[in-house]
N, C-alpha and C positions, 0 to 999 in steps of 0.2 A: 503493501500500500504507500510506502514512504517513496519507493521509486516512482509510482504513478503521481502522487503529488507533486513531486518535485519535477515530472513531465509538464506536467499542467502550469505549474509554474514558470517554467521557462518558458512555454508556449505564450503565456500571458506577458510575460517581460518583452519576448521578441514581437507579438503583437503590437505592444505599445511602443517600440521601438521602429515598427514600421508604418506607423500612422500617417506620417507625410506621403510616402508613396500609397499608400492604401487610399489616401483622399483624393490622389491625384488619379488613380484608378477608377474610383467611384464618379468622378467628375466628367473622365472620358466617357464612361457608361451613360451616365445620364444625359450627357450631350449628343450622344450618338444618337438617341431615339427624340430629343425634346430639341427643338429650333427656336432660337429667341429670333424675332426679326429684327432686320437692320444691323446686327452685330456678328461679324463672321465667328464661325466656330472657333478657330484658333486663338482670336483675340479674346474670346469669352472665356476660354480656358487659361489663358494668361492672367485673365483679372482673377479668377478662381485661385489660381496659384499663387498669387500675391496676397489674397485675401487668407489663404490658408498659411501661407508663411506669418503673416502679422498675428494670425491666431495663436500660432505657436509659440511665438515670443511672449504675448499677452498672457496666455495662459501659464507661462514658465515651463512648458514641456521643451521647449529649446532655450538654452541658455545664448547670451551675446556672444560667448566665445565660438560656440557652436555657430551661430551664423556667419560669423567671418569664414569657416572653413566652408559652409554650405557656398557662400558668395564666391570663394574662389574655386570651387567645383562648378558653378555655373558658368564662369568665363571658360574653365578648360573644356567644359563641354559643349559649349557655343563654338567655340575656336573647332573642335573635331567635328560637329556638326556642318558649319560652314564649308569646310574641306570635302567632308563624306559625299555632301548633297552635290558640290560641283563636279565631284568625280562620278555622280551618278549611282553612287553605292546604294542609295535610298531617296526617297523624296516625299515632300508634302505637297499632295496634288490640289489641296483647298486654298481659295484665295484670303487674305488676311491684310490688314492694315499695318501690322507687327512682323511683317516678314522683312529679313534682309538676307540678300543672297541666296532667296528660297527658302530660307530657315526662319520659322517661327520663333520668336523670342520664348515660348513657353517650353520649348524643348530643354533650354538650361536646365529647369526644374526637374526634369526627370533625372539628369545627373546630380542634381543637388540633393533630389530626395534620397539618392544612394549614399551621400555624404551624410545626410541626417539619419538615416538608419543607424551607420556605422557609429558616429558620434553618440546618438542616444543608447546603442546596445553596449556600447563602450562603458559608459556612465553607469547603467542598470545593473549590468552584469559584473561591473566591477573589474573590468579586463585588466590583465597585467600580461606582459611579453616576457618570455626566458629565451635569452639567446640570440636578441635582436641583434643583426650585423651593425658593423659601422656605418656611419653615412658616407664615407667614402666609396663604400660599395652600392648602398642602397638607392642614393639619388641618381648616379649615371644608368644605374638598370631601369629606374622607374622613368626616366627621362627616354631612354631607348626604348622601352616598350610602348611609350606613349607616341614616339615618332613613328614609330614601324607602323602604325595603323595608317598613317600618311604615305611612308616612303615605299610601302610596299606596291603601291601603284607604279612605281618607277622602276625600282630594283628589286632584288630577291626578297621574299617574304621571311624574315629572320625569326617568325612566330615561335617556331620549334626550340631553335637555338637559344632563345631568351627563355623559353620555357624551361629547358635544362639548366640554363644558369640560375635560374630561380630555385630549382631543385638543389643545385649544389650550395646555395647561398642559405637557403632557409629550411633546409632539411635538421637542423639541430634547434630551430626555433618552435617554442610550444608557446599556446595561449593559455592561460588560466584565468578562469572565470568562477563567478561565484553565484548560486541560486540559494537564495536563501543563506542558510548559514554554512551549506556544504560547497567545498571548492570541487573543481572540475579541471581537467587540461585535455587538450587535443594538439594534434600537430598543426602547426600554422598552413602547410600545405592543403590538408585536408578541409580546413576551412574555407579555404580559396576555392577547391572545387564546388564544394557543396552551395557557396554563395552564387559562384557562377552557374551553377545548374539551376537554382530558383529562379535567379533574374533571366534566364532563358525561358522559363515557363513565364515568367512575367511579360518578357518581349513577346511571347505568342500572343498573349490576351492582350497586351497594348495594340499590336497590329491588328488585330480583330477588331479593336474598337476605333480603329482609325486613326490613331496616335501619329502613324507615318507608314510607310509602304515599301517593300523593296520591289525590284524591278519584276520578280516571278509571283508578285501578287496584284499585278496590273488588271489581269483578266478576272480575279477572284482571289478570295483569301486562301491562302495553304500554308502548311506548318513550316515553320521558320527552320532552315537547315540545322541539323543537329550539331555541325560543325562551328555552329555560331558559339557553342558552348565555350570553345576553347577562346574565341574572342573575347565574351563576356567574362572569362574568369581572369584573363589578362586584365581587362578593364576595371575589375573589381580588384584585382591585386595593385595596381597602379593607384587606386583609391585608398585602399588599405594601408598601402606605403606611405602614401602623404600623411593620412590620418595619424598612422603609427609613428611616424617620424615626427611630426609635431608634438604628439603625445609625449614622445621618448625625450624631446628637448626641454619641453616645459618641465618634466620630471625632474631633469639633470639641473635645469636652473633651479627649481624648488629646492632640490638638494644641497646645491651649493648656497643658496641664502641660509637654508636649516643650519650648514655646517658654519657659516660666517657667524650667524647669531650667536651659536654656541659656543664659537672660539672666542 
């Protein structure tokens, strides 16, 4: 019974952490069937996303520090979207006032929602990392993974090389988290794959609801290629590396401050 209670408690904490992306999915679902006159759908989604962000801050479900990380991801996501849409990887076929280079501004919130989940899960589950590699290796590798999403259109796709480097760099890294008073841990690589898989499921739901469209879905919706799991896993890894690096730096600074005070 204790294990079942812990499982439900973990599911509850995860659900709370997923509130931002869940509300975005709800918005996509509602606006798929409800049409508001005179306001393009993409623009309405943007307004709702902004309202959700304000609500998350007002209700203290998110902190101001977490908002800074979310804004960073918004910019990173929009940059990737602008390039990918330009290259024809996917498209946003509907008209909107708030489209730049064929990309509606609400799309950045989908990346921001991943950051929101990571930050909130980190706080609620009291995540602690063991064996986190040096910044000398994590930052260049994260940058290389992000750039590979763009450069593979021109040169060789280094996805699997980068994946191998990830295993080499992080195979000794463990994620410690708490559910209630119980402490658990799992390999960081396993958490990357699990999150990537669930985001792939979310991607199928999002394309079904018309959030964006892949070229093979122009004639009608079809299942997103299973190969996208590797892409989403790498994207989540970059997200986790950024959040993890920021948390690591903050903890290090806090430790030095405490040491100075005690000294």
